[in-house]
C-alpha positions in Angstrom: 161.3 168.8 41.4 158.5 170.3 43.6 156.7 166.9 43.6 159.9 165.1 44.8 160.5 167.8 47.5 156.9 167.5 48.7 157.2 163.7 48.8 160.3 163.9 50.8 158.7 166.3 53.3 155.8 163.9 53.6 158.1 161.0 54.1 160.0 162.8 56.9 156.7 163.6 58.6 156.8 167.3 58.0 153.7 167.7 55.9 150.4 165.9 55.5 149.1 165.4 52.0 145.3 165.4 51.4 144.1 164.4 47.9 140.6 165.3 47.1 138.7 163.1 44.7 137.6 165.8 42.2 138.2 166.7 38.7 140.5 168.5 38.1 142.7 166.9 40.7 143.1 168.9 43.9 145.8 168.2 46.5 146.4 170.1 49.8 149.5 170.1 52.0 149.5 171.0 55.7 152.3 171.2 58.3 152.3 168.5 60.9 152.5 169.4 64.6 156.1 168.2 64.5 157.0 170.6 61.7 155.3 173.5 63.3 158.1 173.4 65.9 160.4 174.5 63.2 158.6 177.8 62.5 160.5 179.9 65.1 163.8 178.5 63.7 162.9 179.1 60.1 161.7 182.7 61.0 165.1 183.4 62.6 166.9 182.0 59.5 164.7 184.2 57.2 165.4 187.3 59.3 169.1 186.6 59.2 169.0 186.2 55.4 167.1 189.5 55.0 169.7 191.2 57.2 172.5 189.8 55.1 170.9 190.9 51.8 170.3 194.4 53.2 173.9 194.6 54.5 175.3 193.4 51.1 173.1 195.9 49.2 174.3 198.7 51.5 178.0 197.7 51.0 177.5 197.6 47.2 175.8 201.0 47.3 178.7 202.5 49.3 181.2 200.8 47.0 179.6 202.4 43.9 179.6 205.8 45.7 183.3 205.5 46.3 184.0 204.5 42.8 182.4 207.6 41.3 
């Protein structure tokens, strides 16, 4: 699954794959300049997700308090 996801990202031009000719095999992935433009957007999505989890946790905590 991870391999397929990385292949897709490479195909879409979002990562660069560098395979080193060593044993054991060693592969590195880097963001392309194009994908680096997504960092601010992904940061906002991540912050939104953290806020949602925090809010849901608080709501659950308050629900448990009311139940007791």
